[in-house]
ZAGUKE-995925 format. One record per residue (C-alpha): residue in one letter; x negated, y negated, z. Coordinates in steps of 0.25 Angstrom, whole numbers, m for minus. Layout:
N
rec code a, u X, v Y, w Z
...
***
This chain:
387
rec code x, u m948, v m969, w 211
rec code x, u m943, v m955, w 212
rec code x, u m943, v m946, w 224
rec code x, u m955, v m937, w 220
rec code x, u m963, v m950, w 216
rec code x, u m960, v m956, w 229
rec code x, u m965, v m943, w 237
rec code x, u m977, v m942, w 228
rec code x, u m981, v m956, w 230
rec code x, u m979, v m955, w 245
rec code x, u m987, v m943, w 246
rec code x, u m998, v m950, w 237
rec code x, u m998, v m962, w 247
rec code x, u m999, v m953, w 259
rec code x, u m1011, v m945, w 253
rec code x, u m1018, v m959, w 249
rec code x, u m1017, v m964, w 263
rec code x, u m1022, v m951, w 269
rec code x, u m1034, v m952, w 259
rec code x, u m1037, v m966, w 264
rec code x, u m1039, v m961, w 279
rec code x, u m1043, v m946, w 277
rec code x, u m1057, v m949, w 280
rec code x, u m1054, v m958, w 293
rec code x, u m1044, v m947, w 298
rec code x, u m1055, v m936, w 297
rec code x, u m1066, v m944, w 303
rec code x, u m1057, v m949, w 314
rec code x, u m1052, v m935, w 317
rec code x, u m1067, v m930, w 317
rec code x, u m1071, v m941, w 327
rec code x, u m1059, v m938, w 335
rec code x, u m1063, v m923, w 335
rec code x, u m1077, v m927, w 340
rec code x, u m1072, v m935, w 351
rec code x, u m1062, v m925, w 356
rec code x, u m1073, v m914, w 356
rec code x, u m1085, v m922, w 362
rec code x, u m1078, v m931, w 372
rec code x, u m1077, v m925, w 385
rec code x, u m1062, v m924, w 389
rec code x, u m1061, v m915, w 401
rec code x, u m1068, v m926, w 411
rec code x, u m1058, v m936, w 405
rec code x, u m1046, v m928, w 407
rec code x, u m1048, v m927, w 422
rec code x, u m1049, v m942, w 424
rec code x, u m1035, v m947, w 419
rec code x, u m1027, v m946, w 431
rec code x, u m1027, v m960, w 435
rec code x, u m1021, v m973, w 429
rec code x, u m1033, v m983, w 430
rec code x, u m1042, v m988, w 419
rec code x, u m1052, v m976, w 420
rec code x, u m1042, v m965, w 418
rec code x, u m1035, v m973, w 407
rec code x, u m1048, v m976, w 400
rec code x, u m1052, v m961, w 400
rec code x, u m1038, v m957, w 395
rec code x, u m1040, v m967, w 384
rec code x, u m1054, v m961, w 380
rec code x, u m1049, v m947, w 380
rec code x, u m1037, v m951, w 371
rec code x, u m1047, v m958, w 362
rec code x, u m1055, v m945, w 361
rec code x, u m1044, v m937, w 358
rec code x, u m1035, v m933, w 346
rec code x, u m1027, v m944, w 339
rec code x, u m1015, v m935, w 338
rec code x, u m1003, v m941, w 346
rec code x, u m997, v m927, w 349
rec code x, u m1011, v m922, w 354
rec code x, u m1012, v m935, w 362
rec code x, u m999, v m933, w 370
rec code x, u m1001, v m918, w 372
rec code x, u m1015, v m921, w 378
rec code x, u m1010, v m933, w 386
rec code x, u m999, v m924, w 392
rec code x, u m1009, v m914, w 396
rec code x, u m1018, v m924, w 403
rec code x, u m1005, v m930, w 410
rec code x, u m1001, v m916, w 415
rec code x, u m1015, v m914, w 420
rec code x, u m1015, v m927, w 428
rec code x, u m1018, v m939, w 419
rec code x, u m1009, v m951, w 422
rec code x, u m999, v m956, w 413
rec code x, u m1007, v m968, w 408
rec code x, u m1019, v m960, w 405
rec code x, u m1011, v m950, w 397
rec code x, u m1005, v m961, w 389
rec code x, u m1018, v m968, w 387
rec code x, u m1023, v m955, w 382
rec code x, u m1012, v m954, w 372
rec code x, u m1014, v m968, w 367
rec code x, u m1029, v m967, w 366
rec code x, u m1028, v m954, w 358
rec code x, u m1019, v m960, w 348
rec code x, u m1024, v m974, w 347
rec code x, u m1039, v m974, w 350
rec code x, u m1044, v m962, w 341
rec code x, u m1054, v m962, w 329
rec code x, u m1045, v m957, w 318
rec code x, u m1033, v m966, w 321
rec code x, u m1043, v m978, w 320
rec code x, u m1050, v m974, w 308
rec code x, u m1037, v m972, w 300
rec code x, u m1031, v m985, w 305
rec code x, u m1044, v m992, w 300
rec code x, u m1044, v m985, w 286
rec code x, u m1029, v m988, w 284
rec code x, u m1027, v m1001, w 291
rec code x, u m1040, v m1008, w 295
rec code x, u m1048, v m1009, w 307
rec code x, u m1039, v m1019, w 314
rec code x, u m1029, v m1008, w 316
rec code x, u m1039, v m998, w 321
rec code x, u m1043, v m1009, w 331
rec code x, u m1029, v m1012, w 335
rec code x, u m1026, v m997, w 337
rec code x, u m1038, v m995, w 347
rec code x, u m1036, v m1008, w 354
rec code x, u m1021, v m1006, w 355
rec code x, u m1023, v m992, w 360
rec code x, u m1031, v m997, w 372
rec code x, u m1020, v m1008, w 374
rec code x, u m1009, v m998, w 374
rec code x, u m1016, v m989, w 384
rec code x, u m1018, v m1002, w 393
rec code x, u m1004, v m1006, w 392
rec code x, u m999, v m992, w 396
rec code x, u m1008, v m992, w 408
rec code x, u m1001, v m1005, w 412
rec code x, u m987, v m1002, w 409
rec code x, u m986, v m987, w 412
rec code x, u m980, v m988, w 426
rec code x, u m969, v m997, w 420
rec code x, u m965, v m985, w 412
rec code x, u m969, v m973, w 420
rec code x, u m968, v m972, w 435
rec code x, u m977, v m962, w 443
rec code x, u m965, v m953, w 446
rec code x, u m962, v m952, w 431
rec code x, u m976, v m949, w 428
rec code x, u m977, v m938, w 438
rec code x, u m964, v m932, w 432
rec code x, u m970, v m933, w 418
rec code x, u m983, v m926, w 423
rec code x, u m975, v m914, w 428
rec code x, u m968, v m913, w 415
rec code x, u m981, v m914, w 408
rec code x, u m987, v m903, w 416
rec code x, u m975, v m894, w 413
rec code x, u m977, v m897, w 398
rec code x, u m992, v m895, w 398
rec code x, u m990, v m880, w 396
rec code x, u m984, v m882, w 383
rec code x, u m994, v m883, w 371
rec code x, u m993, v m895, w 362
rec code x, u m996, v m893, w 347
rec code x, u m1005, v m906, w 347
rec code x, u m1013, v m903, w 359
rec code x, u m1028, v m902, w 357
rec code x, u m1031, v m890, w 366
rec code x, u m1045, v m889, w 371
rec code x, u m1052, v m896, w 360
rec code x, u m1062, v m906, w 364
rec code x, u m1064, v m901, w 378
rec code x, u m1078, v m896, w 380
rec code x, u m1089, v m899, w 370
rec code x, u m1092, v m914, w 374
rec code x, u m1091, v m910, w 389
rec code x, u m1101, v m899, w 387
rec code x, u m1111, v m905, w 377
rec code x, u m1118, v m919, w 376
rec code x, u m1113, v m927, w 363
rec code x, u m1126, v m924, w 355
rec code x, u m1126, v m909, w 358
rec code x, u m1111, v m909, w 354
rec code x, u m1114, v m916, w 340
rec code x, u m1124, v m904, w 338
rec code x, u m1114, v m893, w 343
rec code x, u m1106, v m885, w 333
rec code x, u m1097, v m882, w 344
rec code x, u m1094, v m897, w 347
rec code x, u m1091, v m899, w 332
rec code x, u m1082, v m887, w 331
rec code x, u m1074, v m894, w 343
rec code x, u m1074, v m907, w 335
rec code x, u m1069, v m899, w 323
rec code x, u m1058, v m892, w 332
rec code x, u m1053, v m906, w 337
rec code x, u m1053, v m911, w 322
rec code x, u m1045, v m900, w 317
rec code x, u m1035, v m901, w 329
rec code x, u m1033, v m916, w 327
rec code x, u m1030, v m913, w 312
rec code x, u m1021, v m901, w 315
rec code x, u m1013, v m910, w 325
rec code x, u m1012, v m923, w 317
rec code x, u m1011, v m919, w 302
rec code x, u m996, v m919, w 302
rec code x, u m995, v m933, w 308
rec code x, u m1006, v m938, w 299
rec code x, u m999, v m932, w 286
rec code x, u m986, v m937, w 291
rec code x, u m991, v m951, w 293
rec code x, u m997, v m952, w 279
rec code x, u m985, v m946, w 272
rec code x, u m976, v m957, w 280
rec code x, u m986, v m968, w 276
rec code x, u m986, v m963, w 261
rec code x, u m971, v m963, w 260
rec code x, u m968, v m976, w 268
rec code x, u m979, v m983, w 260
rec code x, u m969, v m981, w 248
rec code x, u m959, v m990, w 254
rec code x, u m959, v m1005, w 250
rec code x, u m963, v m1016, w 259
rec code x, u m948, v m1020, w 260
rec code x, u m947, v m1007, w 269
rec code x, u m957, v m1012, w 279
rec code x, u m952, v m1027, w 279
rec code x, u m939, v m1021, w 283
rec code x, u m946, v m1014, w 295
rec code x, u m954, v m1026, w 300
rec code x, u m950, v m1040, w 302
rec code x, u m958, v m1050, w 293
rec code x, u m951, v m1063, w 294
rec code x, u m951, v m1065, w 309
rec code x, u m961, v m1072, w 318
rec code x, u m974, v m1065, w 320
rec code x, u m971, v m1061, w 335
rec code x, u m958, v m1055, w 331
rec code x, u m964, v m1047, w 319
rec code x, u m975, v m1042, w 328
rec code x, u m965, v m1037, w 339
rec code x, u m956, v m1031, w 329
rec code x, u m968, v m1024, w 322
rec code x, u m973, v m1018, w 336
rec code x, u m959, v m1012, w 338
rec code x, u m957, v m1007, w 324
rec code x, u m971, v m1001, w 323
rec code x, u m969, v m990, w 334
rec code x, u m954, v m988, w 329
rec code x, u m960, v m984, w 316
rec code x, u m970, v m975, w 322
rec code x, u m960, v m968, w 331
rec code x, u m951, v m965, w 319
rec code x, u m962, v m961, w 310
rec code x, u m966, v m949, w 319
rec code x, u m981, v m951, w 315
rec code x, u m991, v m953, w 325
rec code x, u m1006, v m953, w 327
rec code x, u m1015, v m955, w 315
rec code x, u m1003, v m952, w 306
rec code x, u m996, v m966, w 309
rec code x, u m1008, v m974, w 304
rec code x, u m1004, v m972, w 289
rec code x, u m990, v m976, w 292
rec code x, u m996, v m988, w 300
rec code x, u m1004, v m992, w 287
rec code x, u m991, v m992, w 279
rec code x, u m983, v m1000, w 289
rec code x, u m995, v m1011, w 289
rec code x, u m994, v m1011, w 274
rec code x, u m979, v m1013, w 275
rec code x, u m979, v m1025, w 284
rec code x, u m979, v m1021, w 299
rec code x, u m987, v m1030, w 307
rec code x, u m1001, v m1027, w 314
rec code x, u m994, v m1025, w 328
rec code x, u m984, v m1016, w 322
rec code x, u m994, v m1007, w 315
rec code x, u m1002, v m1006, w 328
rec code x, u m989, v m1002, w 336
rec code x, u m985, v m992, w 325
rec code x, u m999, v m985, w 327
rec code x, u m998, v m985, w 342
rec code x, u m984, v m979, w 342
rec code x, u m989, v m965, w 338
rec code x, u m987, v m960, w 353
rec code x, u m972, v m963, w 353
rec code x, u m967, v m956, w 341
rec code x, u m955, v m948, w 343
rec code x, u m962, v m934, w 343
rec code x, u m972, v m939, w 353
rec code x, u m961, v m945, w 362
rec code x, u m954, v m932, w 362
rec code x, u m967, v m925, w 366
rec code x, u m968, v m935, w 378
rec code x, u m954, v m931, w 383
rec code x, u m959, v m916, w 382
rec code x, u m972, v m919, w 389
rec code x, u m967, v m928, w 400
rec code x, u m952, v m929, w 401
rec code x, u m942, v m939, w 395
rec code x, u m944, v m950, w 405
rec code x, u m959, v m951, w 405
rec code x, u m959, v m949, w 389
rec code x, u m949, v m961, w 388
rec code x, u m957, v m970, w 397
rec code x, u m971, v m967, w 391
rec code x, u m965, v m969, w 377
rec code x, u m959, v m983, w 381
rec code x, u m972, v m986, w 387
rec code x, u m980, v m983, w 375
rec code x, u m970, v m990, w 366
rec code x, u m972, v m1003, w 375
rec code x, u m987, v m1002, w 375
rec code x, u m987, v m999, w 359
rec code x, u m980, v m1012, w 357
rec code x, u m988, v m1020, w 367
rec code x, u m1001, v m1015, w 362
rec code x, u m997, v m1018, w 348
rec code x, u m993, v m1032, w 351
rec code x, u m1006, v m1034, w 359
rec code x, u m1015, v m1029, w 348
rec code x, u m1008, v m1037, w 338
rec code x, u m1009, v m1050, w 347
rec code x, u m1024, v m1047, w 350
rec code x, u m1028, v m1044, w 335
rec code x, u m1020, v m1056, w 331
rec code x, u m1028, v m1065, w 340
rec code x, u m1041, v m1059, w 336
rec code x, u m1038, v m1059, w 321
rec code x, u m1038, v m1044, w 319
rec code x, u m1024, v m1042, w 314
rec code x, u m1025, v m1039, w 299
rec code x, u m1020, v m1051, w 291
rec code x, u m1023, v m1048, w 277
rec code x, u m1014, v m1042, w 266
rec code x, u m1007, v m1029, w 271
rec code x, u m1012, v m1017, w 264
rec code x, u m1004, v m1012, w 252
rec code x, u m999, v m998, w 250
rec code x, u m1011, v m996, w 241
rec code x, u m1020, v m1000, w 252
rec code x, u m1014, v m992, w 262
rec code x, u m1013, v m979, w 254
rec code x, u m1026, v m981, w 246
rec code x, u m1031, v m972, w 234
rec code x, u m1041, v m961, w 231
rec code x, u m1053, v m966, w 224
rec code x, u m1068, v m963, w 223
rec code x, u m1073, v m972, w 235
rec code x, u m1077, v m972, w 249
rec code x, u m1064, v m966, w 254
rec code x, u m1066, v m954, w 245
rec code x, u m1080, v m952, w 251
rec code x, u m1075, v m953, w 265
rec code x, u m1063, v m943, w 263
rec code x, u m1073, v m933, w 257
rec code x, u m1082, v m934, w 269
rec code x, u m1069, v m933, w 278
rec code x, u m1064, v m921, w 271
rec code x, u m1078, v m914, w 273
rec code x, u m1077, v m918, w 288
rec code x, u m1063, v m913, w 289
rec code x, u m1066, v m899, w 282
rec code x, u m1079, v m898, w 290
rec code x, u m1072, v m900, w 304
rec code x, u m1060, v m891, w 300
rec code x, u m1069, v m880, w 296
rec code x, u m1077, v m882, w 309
rec code x, u m1064, v m881, w 317
rec code x, u m1061, v m868, w 310
rec code x, u m1074, v m862, w 312
rec code x, u m1073, v m866, w 327
rec code x, u m1059, v m859, w 327
rec code x, u m1065, v m846, w 321
rec code x, u m1077, v m846, w 331
rec code x, u m1067, v m847, w 343
rec code x, u m1058, v m836, w 337
rec code x, u m1071, v m827, w 335
rec code x, u m1075, v m830, w 349
rec code x, u m1062, v m827, w 355
rec code x, u m1061, v m813, w 348
rec code x, u m1076, v m810, w 352
rec code x, u m1072, v m813, w 366
rec code x, u m1060, v m804, w 366
rec code x, u m1069, v m793, w 361
rec code x, u m1078, v m793, w 373
rec code x, u m1074, v m780, w 382
rec code x, u m1066, v m784, w 394
rec code x, u m1063, v m798, w 389
rec code x, u m1048, v m802, w 387
***
């Protein structure tokens, strides 16, 4: 196969995988936009200073109601931490926002099956519980205080993935049924929808491109990465260590690493390894460098180590529990054709047409909202005596 043929086939496979999950991505982001716009956030943010079950549960709920963008998650967590949230609630927010969100679960379900979606949600809660238990073994109160001062100094710098003020007022001001009928409420949903796509499209495209080209590699490549002739326990341990390592080296995070996870599953990595790989989106190199910028080197190193330990332990726990319950997929692994799919006259085409209509409608509504705010701003500046 020539170079041009290889490039063409890799791009074609990337497109086919994107086609498989386009409807799930759009619907997931739309649901996320609704949750972000209509779930009251201000009252929750003021209750994250403690380290008990209540503040951690509230941080988890706030994260699950937030964007799935890993960069946005760490930026918002930094802001919460600088304003008084504890280290554990900030970390709980991060893990919830990247493991307990709609769009990630839907894409996992479509590409890999419901067992992986359930494992992602259960494992996210397990990781948060493990972090709450292990935090003080990694981070002392004195180091947390120094990191907070560092975060407060860094809080004045804008992050390109920060959501700004979206999702801050509609749900607080109106009952849910009234919000559903409100044009303003839907414009806020559309603004959140557009913001999520603007933050995540590069990561998603990179994830599909990597999956498309890695999918061209033969099974011999994957068998060299993963132990296949060792006892089951040793294979599982090796998988949960190699999975996060691949995630760190791939630089892909958030929803973008799900396509690559599907290729790894097809290539032979174990259930626990896939779960660990998906969990590891918050310890990729660019994000670890952001931790260092936000909190200082010592705190960044400690929380990265803490997250790696919780990722490995949570993946092992989920694998063990699912094994006992008979929930680990045991049938034949999906082939490359199964993973990348095909375009045909079927229900996927209908779903993608509907999803494209939703996408265009929300993007159009977000542009209309932006134009309305622009006009209001200029109208305000035309009023005599108003700056």
